[in-house]
N, C-alpha and C positions, 0 to 999 in steps of 0.2 A: 504493500500500500504506500502511495506517495505521501510524503510528509511536508507540511507547510509550517514554517516558523513565523509567528507574529510577535514582534517586540512591542508590547503595550507599555511604553515608558512613562505615561502620564494619564491622569484620570479621564480626559476626554476621549482617549483612544479606545477605552472599553466600550463606551456608548457607540462609537463609530463602527467598531468591528464585531460587536457581540452577536448580532443577528446573522451576519455573514459567516462567522465562525460556527455557529450552531447549524447552519445549513451545510457548510463544507464538512462538518464532522461525520456526516452520513457516509461520505465516500473517501475521506482523507484523514490521516492522522495529524492532529494539531499539536504543535509545541508552542507554549506561551512563556515568554520571559517578561519581567516587569521590574520596576524599582519602587521603593517606599517613598512615593511622592504624591502629594495631595491625598485623595481617598482612593487611590488605585487598588490597593489590596481589598478594601471593603467592597468596592464595586465588583471586583473579580469574584469575591466570595458570594455576593448576591446573585451573580449571573451563573453560579455553579461551574465556573471555568477553572480547570487545573492550571497552575502556573508555578514558576520558579523565580524567586527574587535573585537577580544578578546585578551586582554593582551598587554603588552608593551615590546618592544625590548630594552635591555640595551646594549650599544655598547662596553663597556669594563669593566673589573674588575670581578674577580671570585665571590666576595661577592654579587655584584649586579646581576650577571647572576644566581647565586644560588637562590637569592630572587625571581627573575623574573620567574624562573622555577617553584617554588612552587606556587607563586601567580597566574601564568597562569593556572596551573592545577586546582586550586580552582575556578577560574573564568570560565574556560571551563565547569567544572562540574556543576556550577550554571546555566550557559546558556543552557546546554544540558539536564538538569534534567527533564524538562517537554516536551522535543522534542520527546521522545520515539524512539530514533534511534536504529537500529538493528545491525549496524556494523560500526566500525571506520577504515578508510583507510588513510595512510599517508606515505610520504617520508621524512625521517630524521626529523620528528616532535617528539622530545623526550617526549613531554607531552601527545601525543595521546594515546599510550597504557596504561599508568597509569590511565588516565581519563576513558578510556573504562572499565578498571577493576573496578573502583569505581562505574561506571554506571551499571555494571553487564552484559556488552555486549562483543562480540568478536572483535578482532582487527587484522588488517593486517598492518605490519610495513615494510617499505622498506628503504634500505640505501646502498650506494656504497662507503662510506668513512670509512675505517677501523681505521682511526685515531680519530674518533669522540667518546669521552668518554660518550656522551649522549646515545650511543648505549646500554650501560649497563642497565639502567632502562627500556629502550624501549624493549630490548631483553627479559628481565625478565618477563615483563607483557604482551607482545604481544602473541596473539593466534597463529599466523603464521608470519614468517619472510621471505621476498623475497630479495635475494641478487644476484648481477650479478655473473656469473660463475667464474669470475676472483677474487672474494673476497676471501681472505685467510681463509680457514676453521679453521686453528688453532687459528687465532685471534678471529673469531666469537665465538669459544669455550671459549677462555679466557674472552670474554665479556659476558659470561653466556647465550649464545644462545644454547638451546638444539637442538640436531640434528634432533629430530622428529618434530620440529617446522619449520625448514629451508627448503625453496624451492629455488634452484638455477635456475635463468632464463637465457636463452641464450643471449650472447652478453652483451651490455652495456645499462644502463638506457636510454641514449639518443636515442638509436635505437627504443625504445618503441613508440616514437612519431615522429621520423624522417623517418621511413621506407616508408611512403606514401607521403613524401614531395618532389616529383620529381621536382617541380618547383624551389626548392632551391639548387639542386645539382650543384656542381662546373662544369663549362664548360670551358675548356682551350681555346676554340675557341673564347670566348667572350673577346674582347680586351679593352672594355671601363671601366673595373674595376680599379679604381685608388685611393682607400682609404686604408690606413693602420690603422686598429683598434687596440687600446691598452686597455686591461682590467687589471687594477692594482690588487695588492695583497688583499686577504681577511683579512685585518688588524684587524678586530674586532673578528674574529673567535677564539675560545679558543684553537683550535688545531693548529693554525698558530703561530709559534715562530720566523719566519724569519724576515729579514730586512724590514723596511717600507720606502716608498718613494724612493726606490732604482732606479727607472726608470727615475727620474727627468732629469738628465744630458743627458741620452740617448735620451729622447723625444725632448729636446732642440736641439740636433744635428740632429735628424731625420727630424724635421720640416723644416730644411733648404733645404731638398731634396724632401720631400713627403707631400701629403695631409694626415694629421694625425687627427684621432678622438679618444678622450679618453672616455671610458665608465666607469664612476665612480660607485662604489658600494653603496655609500650613500652620504648624503649632506655634511658631513665633508670632505670626500675625494674630492667631487666636489669643495668645497671651497679651499682646498689645491692647486689644479691645477689652479684654477682661480687666486689665489694669486701669482703664478709663473710668471704671466704676459707673457705668451707665445705669440709669434708673430702671428701665423696663426693657431695654433691648436684649433680645436673645441672640446667642452666638451658637450657631449650629454648623457642624462639619460633617460632610458625608451624606447630605440629603440627595435623594434621587430626583431626577427631572419630574417624575410623577408626583412626588411629595411637594415640590415647589409649585408646580402648575395647579395643584389642588386648591390653593388659597391665595394665589399671587394677584394682588391688585396692581402692582407696579414692580418692574425689575430695573434696578440701577446698577450698572456694571462698569468697572474701569478696564474694559477690554476683555477679550478672551472668548472662548467657545460658548460659555454659558450665556453670555449676553446675546450672542447671535442665535442660540437655540430659542430663547424666549421671543426674539424678534421674528424669527421664521414661523414660530407657532402663532404669531399674531398678538402677543401680549404687549401692553404698553411698556416700552423699553427706552431707557435713557442711558446713553453711553457717556461716561465722564473720563474717558481715556485721555491722559495728559500728553501723549506723543502724537505723531502723525498717524491718522487712521490707516489701517490696512485697506487694500483695494476691495476686499470682500465687505468690509464695514462701510466703505464709501458707497458701494452698490446698495446696501440696505438703507443707507441714509437717503440716497437719491430715490429709492422706491417708497420712502415714507414709512418704512418698517421700524425705524428707530429715529431718535433725535440725538444730537451730540451737544453737550454743554460742559466745558471744562470747569466752569465756575458755578456749579449748580447751587440753587437756593430753594428753600421751602416754597417760596412764592412761584418759582418756575415750575416746580412739581405740580402744584395745584392748577396752574394755568395750562400745563400740558395735559393733565388728566381731564380737565374741563373741556378741552377741545379735541380730545382723542377720538378719531373716527377711523382708526386702522382696522386691522383684522387679518384673516388668513390670506396669504399669498399663494393661491392655488397653482400659479405658474411655477413657483419655486419648488413646491411639493411634487409636481409632475416631473420637473427636472431632476429632483432627488431620486425618484423611481428609476429614471433613465440612467442616472449616474451609478446607482446600485448595480444595475444590470451590466453596465460597462465595466465596473470594477471587478465583478465576478468573472466576466468573460476574459478580462485581461489576465487575471490570476490563472485561470485554466489554460489560456494560450501559452503563458510562460512555463507552466509545469510540463506541458507536452511538446513545447517547441524544441527542436534539435539545435 
């Protein structure tokens, strides 16, 4: 039986690949590696997916991250050497394509972040590269992605796994949604140079009027908000998309997959990302699926909610279905391609 290796190195990757992995498991053996980052382990457990933790995540510092990059490549190669895998598949796992090259196997690499410098080694070593249609071609070229490797898929990454989640779609007729979720900035990411903890005063003011839940990205961020001694704000780590959608009145995100998920599902969404928006976020902004405000205020929140007339983008969900099919076909072609 052919073996496919998925390196799910961050929480959003589990959502992206879970349905596909469960479908492929019927005919292929699946090997999953991960890191203890975000709520990756918890999500893998909830999905009943077997996995192995390989390598450590370093939260800050270019030197530490460079060491971790090389160290994880070596550890992944050692772990996989006797597994006899046939194909490597990953989303923004910068180590996966180099490891696949060392193992002498093909690899499929996906990313939707044109600001990630880790794309450079991944693009160089990947056999095929899948990017959302809104990813700037000129940037992919500058990051050494050869045009004959690139496959542009329809829509956004989030559409690949949200297209069939009808139970999560925003319904304006449901009036019991009363929680405002706040997802802070990706402060440990090398591509993020923006301000940290810039939401503190806003959250303190917002909690005077609303039920607020903070979704921290890691334990250090969780500790920071706990130390603010907020009166009524809840700090919750590891919530599923289903749990968030069940009572979400508004989602405020400082960038990242979770913000785009809520926008694609039609929920009122405000991006407060402090850096230049990704091309995929700019697309959602132009579509009216979210708004962007670096200097958010409580007044802006109420003005936005009072004028919100968004909803489901059926075109994006249709494209997600097409992208899912294309992804599966690409994987199967790579497995059997001589």
